C-alpha positions in Angstrom: 110.6 103.1 115.0 112.6 104.4 112.0 111.7 103.3 108.5 115.2 101.9 108.0 114.6 99.8 111.1 111.4 98.6 109.6 113.1 97.5 106.4 115.7 95.6 108.5 113.1 94.0 110.6 111.2 92.9 107.5 114.3 91.4 106.0 115.2 89.5 109.2 111.6 88.2 109.6 112.1 86.0 106.5 111.5 82.3 107.2 113.5 81.2 104.2 115.6 78.1 104.7 118.1 75.9 102.7 117.5 72.4 101.5 119.5 69.9 99.5 117.9 68.8 96.2 118.6 66.1 93.6 118.1 68.3 90.6 118.8 68.6 86.9 121.9 70.8 86.5 120.5 72.7 83.5 116.8 73.2 84.3 117.1 73.0 88.1 114.0 70.8 88.2 114.3 68.4 91.1 113.0 65.0 92.0 113.4 65.1 95.8 114.8 67.3 98.6 116.4 66.8 101.9 117.3 68.8 105.0 120.9 67.7 105.1 123.5 67.2 102.4 124.4 63.8 103.9 120.8 62.5 103.5 120.7 63.8 99.9 124.0 62.1 99.0 123.0 58.8 100.7 119.7 58.7 98.9 121.2 59.7 95.5 124.0 57.1 95.8 121.6 54.4 96.7 119.2 55.4 93.8 122.0 55.4 91.2 123.2 51.9 92.5 119.7 50.4 92.4 118.5 52.1 89.2 121.5 52.8 86.9 119.2 53.7 84.0 117.1 56.1 86.0 116.1 59.4 84.4 117.7 61.1 87.4 121.1 59.5 86.9 122.6 62.7 85.5 121.1 64.9 88.2 123.3 66.5 90.9 123.0 67.5 94.5 122.4 71.2 95.0 121.9 73.5 98.0 118.9 75.7 97.3 117.5 78.6 99.3 113.7 78.1 99.6 111.6 81.3 100.1 107.9 81.4 100.6 105.6 83.8 98.8 105.4 85.8 102.1 109.2 85.9 102.3 109.4 87.3 98.8 106.8 89.9 99.7 108.7 91.0 102.8 111.9 91.3 100.8 110.1 93.4 98.2 108.5 95.6 100.8 111.9 96.2 102.5 113.5 97.1 99.2 110.6 99.4 98.4 110.9 101.1 101.8 114.6 101.7 101.3 114.0 103.1 97.8 111.4 105.4 99.1 113.7 106.6 101.8 116.4 107.3 99.3 113.9 109.2 97.1 112.8 111.2 100.1 116.4 112.2 100.9 117.0 113.2 97.3 113.8 115.2 97.4 114.8 117.0 100.6 118.2 117.9 99.0 116.5 119.1 95.8 114.0 121.1 97.9 116.8 122.7 99.9 118.5 123.7 96.6 115.3 125.2 95.2 114.7 127.1 98.4 118.2 128.6 98.2 117.6 129.4 94.5 114.4 131.2 95.5 116.2 133.2 98.1 118.9 134.1 95.7 116.4 135.2 93.1 114.5 137.3 95.6 117.7 139.1 96.4 118.3 139.7 92.7 114.7 141.0 92.4 115.2 143.4 95.3 118.5 144.6 93.8 116.9 145.2 90.4 113.9 146.9 92.1 116.2 149.3 93.9 118.1 150.0 90.6 114.8 150.6 88.8 113.6 153.0 91.5 116.9 154.8 91.4 116.7 155.1 87.6 113.1 156.5 88.0 114.4 159.0 90.5 117.2 160.1 88.2 114.8 160.4 85.3 112.4 162.5 87.3 115.2 164.7 88.6 116.5 165.3 85.0 113.0 166.0 83.8 112.5 168.7 86.5 115.9 170.2 85.7 115.0 170.4 82.0 111.4 171.5 82.2 112.2 175.1 82.5 114.7 175.2 79.7 113.6 175.5 76.1 115.4 174.2 73.1 116.3 176.8 70.4 
């Protein structure tokens, strides 16, 4: 099983659901919830007709996604897995770049070593040629 598949499976395992709430439009605090919009509207209309001075009179009907703590943990875990996979891909690319730089530097070192050895040979050759001659 791939890690991307695991992240997808975690996301799809969520048991979140939607419900309809009679809630304060500003604070989103609610007084009651329903499985259907129809039930919420019927209750709210009846409540406003029976209790016109109710503290809930200015509330509204809202569709809200309900997630359990476990759902949130699964979503966070899936996100973390995806971020780790992206980081791993980035690290692999960076490592490949570093390996190539190392190879390039090794070639440069070999080239410089050959130049240095050639310079030593030239110096030794010139020294041998000038050892027998005196300066007057």
